[in-house]
N, C-alpha and C positions, 0 to 999 in steps of 0.2 A: 163361412160365408155361404150364402145361398147363391144359386145361379143368377137370379135377377140382380142381386147386389154386385156380383162379380161383373156382370155385363154393364151395369151402370158405371162402375169404377173404370172398367176398360173403355167405355164410350167417353167418359170424362177425360181420361188420359189421352185418348186418341184425338179428341177435339182440341185439347190443350196443345198437343204436339203439332197438329195441323195449323192451329192458329199462330203459334210462334214461328212456324216455318213460312207462313205467308206474309209476315210483317217484313217489309223491306227496310233494310238499314240505310239510312241517309249518309252518303259519303260527303265529307266536306272537301272541297277542292280549293287548295290555296294557290293563288297565282304565283308564277315564278318571280323571284326577286328582280328588280329592275337592273339592267346592265350597269356596270361601273362606268363612270365617265372616262373618256379616253384621256390618257395623260398627255401633257405637252411633249412634243417630240424630243426635246433636249432636257427634260427634267431629270434630276439625279435621284429622285425618290425610288424609282424602280431598280436602280443599279447599285444601291448601297447594300452591302451584305450585312445581315444581322451579326452582331458581335457576341460570341459566346465561347468562352474558353473550354478546352477539353478537360472536363472535371471527372469523367468517368474512369474509375480504376480498371486496370486490366486492358487498356487500349494499347496495342503495340506501338512502339516508337515510330515505325515506318508509317503507320496510319496517321499519327499525329503530325509527322513531318509533311505528309502529302496534304493533309488538311490545311496546314500553315501555308504551303505553297499555293494551294488553290485560293486561300483567303488573300494572299498577296496579289495574285492575278486579278481577283475581283476588285481590290482596292486600286490597282493600277488602271484597270478598265474604267472604274468610276471616276478617277481623276481625269483620264483622257476624255471621257464622256462630258465631264464638266468643262474641260478645255474646248471640246467640240461645240458645246452649247454657247460658250463665250464667243467663239469664232463665228458661229451662226448668227448670234445676236449682233455682232459687229457688222457682218455682211448685210443684215437687214437694215442697220443704221446707215451704212454707206449707200445702200440702194435708195433709201428714203431721201438721202442728201444728193442723189444722182451722181455719186462717185462710183461709177460702174466698174472700172478697172480694180479699185481697191476692194470692192465687194467680191469680185471674182477671185482675187488673191486670197481673201479670207476663206472663201469656200474651198479653194484649192488646198488650203492648209489643214482642212478637216481630215481626220484619219477615218477613211471610209470603212475600213475593216472592223472598226469598233461601233459602227452605227447600227441601229435597229432598222427594220423596214420602214417604220413611220418616220424616222429621222432621215433616212435616205430619200424618201418621197418629199419631205419638206425641203431638203437641199436641192433636189431636182426641180421642184416647183419654183424656188427662188432663182435658180440658174435660168429657167425658161423666162421668168419675168425680166431678168436682167437682159437676156438676149433680145426680147421683144422691145425693151426700152431703148436698146442701142441701135435697133434697126430703124433707119430713117423712114418716116411715113411719106407716102407719095401723094 
């Protein structure tokens, strides 16, 4: 190749390299997914554990036993949460019927140690509403 041909080839390659470096890639921005709707305070959907037996070979017996104990605790907690939900719904019904002492007894029966923060807030709100309803207006 002669010098002018080499220079022309070099100039063409340089121009192509500069041109491809100047083209801006367009980035697509996807919006974040919408937040999940807040579950009801006493729904059992979030507390039910998935059921899957230990089918993997080579798992130590102690690990299987520990998993079974944890599963049993989750099932007990789910049952109590369902009971708490029933008691909460009874308290709401008593409140609507203006049976305030019965509503408070139902709320007192709820096992607070098994409640989530949302459930605790719902119970506290209902207690406040009952207290306000019992207070005579002036």
